[in-house]
N, C-alpha and C positions, 0 to 999 in steps of 0.2 A: 593870433586869435583863431580859434577853431572855426572851420567853415560849417555852414548849415548842411544837413544831410539831404541829398536829393534822392530820387527814387532808386537810382542805381546803387548808391551807398546803402540804402535800406535793404535792397535785395541782397547785396553782398553780406551784410550783417546777418540777415535771416539764414542765408546759406551756411555761413560759418557757424552760426549757433546750432543749426540742425546737424551739421557734420563738420567738425573741426579738422578732419583729415582730408577734406576735399581739396584737391590741388588747384593751383592758380589757373591753369588752362581750362579746367572744368567750370570753375566759377566764371571766368571770362566768357565762355561760350553761353552759359545760362543767363548772363546779364547783358549779352550782346555788346561787349567791348573787346578790344584787343588784349592779349595777355599782358603786354607792357602797361597799358592803361589800368588794367585790373590790379596789377602788382603795386603800382603807385597809389591807387585808391586804398588798397588794403594796408599798405604801409602808413598812409596818412591816418586811417582809422585807428591803427595801433598808436601812432605818435600822439594823436589828440585824445587818447584815452577811451575811445568808444569800445575798444576791445582791450581788456586788461591782460588776459592770458588765454591760452588754449591748453586744455588738459583732457586726459582720458577719464571717463566715468568708470570706476571699478565696481564690480558687483560685490556688495558687502558680504553676501553669503559665501562667495568663493574665497574670501580672506578672513573668514571666521569673525565677522562683525555684523551678524544678522539681526541683532537686537537693537532697535532704535528707541532711544529714550529722550524725552523732553523734560527738562528740569526748570521749574520756576524758582527764582532766587530772590529773596528779600534781604537787603543789606541792613545793618544796624544803624547806619547814618545815611542821610541823603545829601552828601556834600560832593563838590567837584573832586576833591582829593580822594574820598572813599571810592567814588566811581572809577577814577583813573587807576587807583591801586588794584581794584578788582579786575578791570579790563586788562591791565598789564599782566597780571597773574594768569588770566584765562588764555591769553595769547601763547603762553608757554606750555600749555597742556595739550598734547597731540590728540587726545581723545575727544576734545571739544571741537566739533565741526563748525558750529555757528554759535555766536553769542550776540544777543540783541538786547539793547536797552529798550524797555517798553513802558507804556503808561498803564496804570491800573493797579491791580492787587500785588503785582510783582515788580521788581526793579529790572530783572533780566530773565530772558528765556535762553536756555542752552540746548543745543541739539548735540546728542552724544551717541556714538555707535560703540557697542560692546559685543562680546561673544554671547553672553547670557545674563540672567538675573544675578547669579553669583559674582560674575565679573563686575557688574555694576555695583553691587553691594560693597565689594572691595574698594573700588574707586571712590564711591560715596563716602565711606568711612575714613579712608586714608587721605583723600585729596580734595574732594568737593567741599565738604564742610570745613576744611582747613583753609579755604580761600579767604583772603583778607576781607573782613567786614561781614561775612555771611552770618545772618541771624537765623534764617529759616530757608528750607528748600521744600519743594513739593515735586514729586516725581510722577511722570506719566509715561507708562510703557506703551508704545505704539503697537496696536494689534494688527493693523493693516495699513499699508502705505497706498493711498488712493492716488495722489498726485505728489510727485517728488521731483524737484529740479526741473519743472516745466519751462520751456523756452519763454522768453519775454515776448509779449504781444505788442507790436508797434507797427 
């Protein structure tokens, strides 16, 4: 059974969230515990699922994925099976960064990164509208990213 987080655990999580490259010794020093204790705590936080992964944030411009597109999707049926089929297909498409089931006018919102509008037009025509059960899509090209991947506040 997972333990409750104390202040030290919360500090460790905040530090890892702000800089996933921070070493164990640096974290231990900043939270006032020994490196061995810090290592055990970090391992427990991973084991209990508080931290799922650590990865680098790549600058989209540097890898020619500077255009951010949000796509609202409406499915032709609202059944458990149609949702599952759509979600399975989305997981297979590497250009879909996020896929969220939502309430409201759409069934899903997709976050997609592409080179440019022409690149998106190609993906839309060949792959997005061919996803299982898609009845309608509405595309929103992001003009400015004000907040993106902000750290969780806790």
